[in-house]
C-alpha positions as YAML, in Angstrom:
chain: A
units: angstrom
residues:
- id: 1
  name: UNK
  ca: [168.68, -36.01, -172.16]
- id: 2
  name: UNK
  ca: [168.67, -34.12, -175.45]
- id: 3
  name: UNK
  ca: [165.47, -32.29, -174.54]
- id: 4
  name: UNK
  ca: [166.95, -31.28, -171.20]
- id: 5
  name: UNK
  ca: [170.09, -29.91, -172.89]
- id: 6
  name: UNK
  ca: [167.97, -28.04, -175.44]
- id: 7
  name: UNK
  ca: [165.92, -26.39, -172.72]
- id: 8
  name: UNK
  ca: [169.06, -25.38, -170.85]
- id: 9
  name: UNK
  ca: [170.60, -23.96, -174.05]
- id: 10
  name: UNK
  ca: [167.46, -21.91, -174.71]
- id: 11
  name: UNK
  ca: [167.44, -20.54, -171.17]
- id: 12
  name: UNK
  ca: [171.14, -19.67, -171.34]
- id: 13
  name: UNK
  ca: [170.61, -17.91, -174.69]
- id: 14
  name: UNK
  ca: [167.74, -15.87, -173.26]
- id: 15
  name: UNK
  ca: [169.73, -14.92, -170.16]
- id: 16
  name: UNK
  ca: [172.78, -13.94, -172.20]
- id: 17
  name: UNK
  ca: [170.67, -11.89, -174.58]
- id: 18
  name: UNK
  ca: [169.12, -10.01, -171.65]
- id: 19
  name: UNK
  ca: [172.46, -9.45, -169.89]
- id: 20
  name: UNK
  ca: [174.57, -8.62, -172.92]
- id: 21
  name: UNK
  ca: [171.96, -7.04, -175.15]
- id: 22
  name: UNK
  ca: [170.20, -4.94, -172.58]
- id: 23
  name: UNK
  ca: [166.64, -3.98, -173.48]
- id: 24
  name: UNK
  ca: [167.12, -5.05, -177.09]
- id: 25
  name: UNK
  ca: [168.53, -8.49, -176.26]
- id: 26
  name: UNK
  ca: [165.29, -10.40, -176.76]
- id: 27
  name: UNK
  ca: [164.68, -8.63, -180.09]
- id: 28
  name: UNK
  ca: [168.17, -9.55, -181.23]
- id: 29
  name: UNK
  ca: [167.60, -13.17, -180.18]
- id: 30
  name: UNK
  ca: [164.30, -13.29, -182.10]
- id: 31
  name: UNK
  ca: [165.92, -11.75, -185.18]
- id: 32
  name: UNK
  ca: [168.76, -14.28, -185.12]
- id: 33
  name: UNK
  ca: [166.32, -17.17, -184.64]
- id: 34
  name: UNK
  ca: [164.21, -15.94, -187.56]
- id: 35
  name: UNK
  ca: [167.31, -15.62, -189.73]
- id: 36
  name: UNK
  ca: [168.48, -19.15, -188.94]
- id: 37
  name: UNK
  ca: [165.02, -20.61, -189.58]
- id: 38
  name: UNK
  ca: [164.67, -18.73, -192.87]
- id: 39
  name: UNK
  ca: [168.15, -19.77, -194.00]
- id: 40
  name: UNK
  ca: [167.38, -23.42, -193.20]
- id: 41
  name: UNK
  ca: [164.11, -23.23, -195.11]
- id: 42
  name: UNK
  ca: [165.74, -21.68, -198.19]
- id: 43
  name: UNK
  ca: [168.55, -24.26, -198.17]
- id: 44
  name: UNK
  ca: [166.04, -27.10, -197.87]
- id: 45
  name: UNK
  ca: [164.13, -25.78, -200.90]
- id: 46
  name: UNK
  ca: [167.39, -25.60, -202.89]
- id: 47
  name: UNK
  ca: [168.21, -29.20, -201.98]
- id: 48
  name: UNK
  ca: [164.72, -30.32, -203.03]
- id: 49
  name: UNK
  ca: [165.09, -28.58, -206.40]
- id: 50
  name: UNK
  ca: [168.54, -30.11, -206.93]
- id: 51
  name: UNK
  ca: [167.19, -33.55, -206.09]
- id: 52
  name: UNK
  ca: [164.31, -33.08, -208.53]
- id: 53
  name: UNK
  ca: [166.73, -32.09, -211.31]
- id: 54
  name: UNK
  ca: [168.87, -35.15, -210.59]
- id: 55
  name: UNK
  ca: [165.81, -37.40, -210.75]
- id: 56
  name: UNK
  ca: [164.74, -35.85, -214.06]
- id: 57
  name: UNK
  ca: [168.22, -36.27, -215.52]
- id: 58
  name: UNK
  ca: [168.40, -39.93, -214.46]
- id: 59
  name: UNK
  ca: [164.85, -40.60, -215.62]
- id: 60
  name: UNK
  ca: [163.57, -41.51, -212.19]
- id: 61
  name: UNK
  ca: [159.86, -40.95, -211.80]
- id: 62
  name: UNK
  ca: [158.13, -40.47, -208.49]
- id: 63
  name: UNK
  ca: [155.62, -43.25, -208.06]
- id: 64
  name: UNK
  ca: [152.67, -42.79, -205.81]
- id: 65
  name: UNK
  ca: [152.85, -46.32, -204.42]
- id: 66
  name: UNK
  ca: [150.43, -45.57, -201.61]
- id: 67
  name: UNK
  ca: [147.47, -44.77, -203.85]
- id: 68
  name: UNK
  ca: [147.42, -47.93, -205.95]
- id: 69
  name: UNK
  ca: [144.19, -49.67, -206.88]
- id: 70
  name: UNK
  ca: [143.62, -53.27, -205.86]
- id: 71
  name: UNK
  ca: [144.05, -54.35, -209.49]
- id: 72
  name: UNK
  ca: [147.47, -52.66, -209.72]
- id: 73
  name: UNK
  ca: [148.59, -54.31, -206.48]
- id: 74
  name: UNK
  ca: [147.48, -57.73, -207.70]
- id: 75
  name: UNK
  ca: [149.28, -57.28, -211.02]
- id: 76
  name: UNK
  ca: [152.48, -56.24, -209.27]
- id: 77
  name: UNK
  ca: [152.29, -59.23, -206.93]
- id: 78
  name: UNK
  ca: [151.68, -61.60, -209.83]
- id: 79
  name: UNK
  ca: [154.71, -60.20, -211.68]
- id: 80
  name: UNK
  ca: [156.82, -60.61, -208.55]
- id: 81
  name: UNK
  ca: [155.66, -64.20, -208.01]
- id: 82
  name: UNK
  ca: [156.33, -65.07, -211.66]
- id: 83
  name: UNK
  ca: [159.84, -63.58, -211.53]
- id: 84
  name: UNK
  ca: [160.56, -65.48, -208.31]
- id: 85
  name: UNK
  ca: [159.37, -68.76, -209.79]
- id: 86
  name: UNK
  ca: [161.47, -68.15, -212.93]
- id: 87
  name: UNK
  ca: [164.54, -67.53, -210.78]
- id: 88
  name: UNK
  ca: [164.01, -70.82, -208.91]
- id: 89
  name: UNK
  ca: [163.67, -72.77, -212.16]
- id: 90
  name: UNK
  ca: [166.97, -71.44, -213.53]
...
């Protein structure tokens, strides 16, 4: 349903740009679309930088958990099992 509404919105925007904008309507529509996309991209970059600064201030490090060696995985599992067994004993 969302895809259908999106397609209809795009068609309506194109028709309105042709009717209201005359021969320059499509160019105006392209310019507006480019502006919105560029603005979204710039805002996303700002948010990423802000998030990185927050992580640095809080001392949070980005771990690359998906590129762990087998030895690192085994050590982490052993630590988890030991902490679970200690919790059950208490």
